[in-house]
N, C-alpha and C positions, 0 to 999 in steps of 0.2 A: 504494500500500500504506500503510494507516494502522492497523496492528494495535494500537498502544498508544493513539493518539488516540481510537480508537473505544471504548476502555475508560475514557476520561475523563482520561488523562494529557495533559500539554502537548505541543506540537509539539517544544519543545526537549528534553523528556525522551525522546521517541521517537527523535529524531535522535542524542542522546547514547548511548542504549543500542545503537543500530545501529552507531555508530562504535566503541564498546567491543568489541562482538562481532567487528567486522571487523579492528580493529587491536590488540586485546588490552588489558591493563591500561594506564591512562594517568594521569598527574597531571592535576589540574584545568586547569592551564595548557595542557598539550599537548592535552587533550580540546577545549578552546576553540579551539585552533589547527586541529584536524581539522574541527571544525564550520565554521569560517570558510572553510577550503579547499573544503569540500563545498557552500558556499553556503547552509548551514543556519543558523537563528537561534541565536545564542549568548547572547542576553540572558536573565538569570535562570537561568544554568547551575547556580548553587549550589542554588537551589530545585528545579530539575529533578532533580539528583542525589538530593536529599532525597526527592522523589516516588518515584524508582526504589527507593531504599533502604527506604522505608516498606512496600513490598509485596514486598521480597525479590529484586528483579531485579538489584541491585548490592550489593556490599559494599565496605568500605574497608579497606585494609591499608597501614600506613605513610602515605605521601603519595599512594598510587595508588587509583584507582577500578577495581573489577573486576566485569565482567559475570557474572551467574549464569545457569545453564540456565533457560529460560523455562517449560518444559512443566508441571512440578509446581506452580510458582507460579501460573500462569494457570489451571490446572485447579482449583486451590483457590479462586481468585476466581470462576470459573464456578459451582462448587458453592455458594459462599456467596450469589451473586446469585440462583441458582435457588431456594435456600431462602428468600431475602428475597421473591422473586416469589410463591412459594406462600403465605407469610405475608400479603403484601399482598392477594392475591386472597381469602384466607379472611377477612381483616379487612374488606375491601370488602363481602363478603356479609353478615357479621355486623352491621356498622354500617348497611348498607342496610336490613336488617330492623328494626333499632332506629329508624332514621329513619322508616320507614313506620308503625311502631307509634305514633309521636308526631306525625306530620304527615299531612295529607291529600294524596292524589295517587296516580298510577298507578306501579306498580313498575318499569315500563319507560321512564319519563320522568324526567329530571333537569334542573332549571333552574339554571344557574350564572351568577352575576353576573360578567361579563367586562369591565365598564366600565374597570377599571384595568389589565387585561392582556388586551386584545382578541384577541391572536394565540395565546394559550397553548393553547386547545382545538384550534384549527386545526393547530398544530404537532404536537399529539398524534396527530391523524389521519395526517399525513404520516409521522411516525416509526413508527407502529404498523402501517401498511398493509403487507400481505404480497403481494397480487396486483393490486389495482386501487383507484384513487381516482376517483370520479365527482363532478362538481360543477356547480352552477348558481351563477353569479357575477354579481351586480348591482353589486358594488363595496362599499366600506366602509359599515357600518351605523352610524347614530348621528351622522352629520355629521363635522365636523372638517376639517382641512386636510392630511390625510395624503397624501403623494405615492405613487402606485401604484409598487410595486417587486416584483421577483421574490422569492418566498419561498425562502430557501436550503434549508429542510427539504424543500420540494417537489422542488428540483433534486437533492438527495441521494437522495430516493426514486426519482426517475427514473433516476438513475445506478445504483441497485442493482436495477433491472429492474421496478419497479412501473409498471403501465400507468395512464395518465391520460387521461380523457375529460372535457372541460370545455365547458359551454355558457355563453358570455359574453353579457351585455347588449350590444345593438347600440350603446349609448352609447360603448363603448370605442373605436369607430371615430372618434369625435370627440375623444378624449383621447390625444394622442401618447404620453405616458408610460405610460398603461395599455396601449395597443396595443403599445408596445415591450416591456413586461413579458410580455404574452401571447405575442408572437412569440418571445421568448427561451425560453419554455417549450416552444413548438412545435419550436424548433431542437433541443431535447434529447429530443424524442420524443413530446411531448404531442399528442393529437388535440383540436383546438379547433373549435368551431362558434359561431355567433352567432344570437341571436333578439331581436326587438324588445321583447317585453313579458314579462320574467321576473318571477315573483311573489315570489321569495325567494332568499336566499343559502343554499345547501345543500351539505354535504360528506358523501359516503358513503364509509366506510372498509370496503372489501371488502363483504361482506353482514352485517357485525357491528354497525355502529352508524352513526347519522346525526347530524349537527350542523347545527342551524338557527340563524342569527344574527338576532335580533329586537331592536327598540327597546323599552326599558322603558316600561310604561304611563304613567309620569309624564314621559317624554321626557328624563329626567335622565341616562340611561345606556343601556347595552344588555346583553342577556343572550344566552347560548347555551343552546339546548334540545338535550339529548342524548337520543337515542332508541335504546334497546336492542332486540334481536330481538323482534319483535311484529308484529301485523297492521299497525300504523302504519308500522313500518319497511318492510314489504313495499309499503305504499302509496306511501311516499316514493321507493322504488326505481322503482316504476311511473311516478311523476311525472317522474323524470329520464328514463326511457326514452321517454316521450311527447315531452318537449322535444327530446331528441336526434334523434328521427325527423324532426321538422319543422324543426329548426334547419338552417342552411346553413353550409358551410365558411368559416372565417375567411379573408379575402383574404390571399394570399401577399404577402410583402414585394415592393414594386415595383408591385403592382397598385393602381389608383386606388380609393379608398374613398368619395370624394365622388360622390354620385349612386347609389352602391351601397346605402347606408343609406336615402337619400331619392331615389327615382328621378326623373329629369327628366320634364317633360311629354311629350317625344318618346318616352321609354321607356314611359310609361303609355299613350300613343296606340298604340304598336306592340303592346303586350300586349293592349290592347282589341281590335285587329283580329285578333290570333291567337285570342283567346277566342271571337270571333265566327265563326271558321272560315274567314276569308279566306285565299286562296292567297298565296304570296310575290309572284306577279305582280300580284295585285290590291292587296296592301299597298304594293308599290313604286309603283304608280300613284297611290295615295292620298297617299303621303308625298312623292312627287316625287323618288324616288331610284331607283337601279338595283336589279334583283332580287338581284344579287350582294351589294349593300350590306345588304339586308334579311336575307339568309342569314347574313352575318357578324355582324350585330347580334344575331340570335337565338342564334347559337352562343356569343357572349360572355355573353349572359344565362344560358344553360344552364350555362356554366362557373361563373359567379358564384354561381348558386343551387344548384350541385351536382346538376343533373338530367341525365338521359340522353335523355329524350324531350320533345316539345313538350307533351304532356299533363301530364307531371310539372312542366314549367315553369309551366303555367297554375295547377296546384294550389299550388305553392310561392309564386308571385306573389300568389295570393289570400290565402294564409296570412300573408304579409308585409304585407298591406294595400296592395299595389301596384295593385290593380284597383278 
């Protein structure tokens, strides 16, 4: 439960208010003691009380801090923020028309320079998503030495029930940190697949907008292209669907990834025999192994490529460039 942190108050302010509601009016010293006993942070308690007083959740009387009923206070905040949201939306529409009157470009496309804050637009997608985020991920755009890490905004969205489907570049199988970050998201409920040749970084926020990350023409920075509802957005959704259909499941933790991304010569040979229509008995004879070994190897390949039949295995292997 983070009712006040979600409104922008500090962790200490939230813990202080809950303690005051539970234990009644307290002096600052006793309030600090209650927070310490509960294992809550007490650093910056004076500032935290000021935060609560500023919005009317606490009052001071003599040397004690007193909690105030929350409903009227928080409903007033909700109304104010709803009004601010309406004003922001109207301002966005007005300024967008002004922008289009003085610049060239389509009304449903916006190019934002994100060289100095590359994650801001992506964080907006995670924070605003209601039902689903879909993504194609080839990794950071524009170079640099950024270490792949889990996006906390994405984890928060997963925690509140937003569905995630992500197709990663197969290169992440060769990057331990990137693979670790992807699997951390999978552990929280993300559906992940991989594909060898992704063409772009793409984020889809429900069916409301798309964000593409691209390198600036002069290679000096990078931009985000935001696409609003339009035929282009529909096309980008279609692009994701196509990649999702032909991508294969991300290997689970503990499964070997070497040879999965780049099959061995023996694997290619086995697939070649299968595509030629040889029986397991004939393949076993050609490879010098038992028929049972052939059956096991085919089953492992089907599992790795997420296929149910040998025909599907052949199609996926061909799409991956394994044949």
